[in-house]
N, C-alpha and C positions, 0 to 999 in steps of 0.2 A: 504494500500500500504506500502510495506516495503522499508525502506531507508537504503542504504549501509553505512558501517563504513566510507568509503572514503568521501561520501557526507556529513555525520555528521561532520567530521573533517574539510572539506572545509568550511561548514557553520560556524563552530566555528571560524575559521581564519578570515572569512569575517565579523564576529561580534566582532572583537577586542581581540581575544584570541590567544595566542601562544600555539601550541600543540606539545609536545615532546613525542615521542614513543621510549622506550628503551627495548631491548630484552636482556636477560641474559641466559646463558647456563651453565650446570654443566660440569666442566673439572676436571682433576686430582688436580688442584689447588683450586677448589671450584667454587662458582658461579662467572662467568666471563662475562663481557659485550660482546655482539655479535661482535662488531667491533674489539675486541682484540683477537678473536679466530683465530688460525692458524692451519689448518688441517695437515700441514707438521711437526709441532712441537708436539711431543708426550705429552708434558706437557700442551699444549693448545688445544688438540684435544677434541671436544665436545662429550658428551654422548648424544645419541639419545633420552634418557629418561629424563624427568624433565626439568625445567627451570622456568623463570619468565618474565612477561611482565609488564612494568610500563608505565603509561601515566600520564603526568603532563599537566594540563590546567592552563595557566598563563594569568591573565587579564593584558593586556598591559598598561592600564591606571593606575591601582592601584598597580600592582605587586603581587596581591594575587595569591596563587597557590592552585590548587585542584588536589589531587592525587588519582589515581586508580591503584590497583595492581591485578595481576592474577598470582597465583602460580600453576605450573604444577607438579604433583606428580612424584616422581622417578619411579613410576609404569606405567606412561602414556608417550606416545610419545609427544614430544614438537611440538605444532602447533601455529605458529605466528598469524594466522587468528583468532583462538579461543581465544588466549590470548588478542589480541587487542579488540575483542568484549566484553569480560568480564571486562577488565581493563577500557575500555571506559565507559561502563555502570556504573561502580563504581565511576569513576571520575565525570560523569554527575550527579549522585546521590548527591555527595558532593557539586557540583556547584549549583544544584537546591535549596539547602537549603539557599543559600545566594542570588542567582539571579534567582528566579522562572520564570521571564518573558523571559529569554534567551532561555529556552527550546522550546518555541513556534517557535522561529526563526530558531533554530538549526534543527528541524525535518520537516521543509518545504523544498520542492524541488525548 
């Protein structure tokens, strides 16, 4: 049975982790956070190609952070869903090295 990204993130939050998801897009000014993009401003208008998704898993008790990045090539269309899936998998790989027991709780419905 496949578990969705949303369910994994929900389970992480229920097990004491803070989950931050950040999307970045290419604009004429370079890589720009998604929340700063303004389609009406020609200097902040995003390119449909390329981007970056970053996920940070933070242990609320210890403050430890586990990072996962997904970079989208300038040859590919930017897709948030694919970026979250890849970045989440990479963050979980980093998390599992320190907390292997958490993964059993995360992937249960």
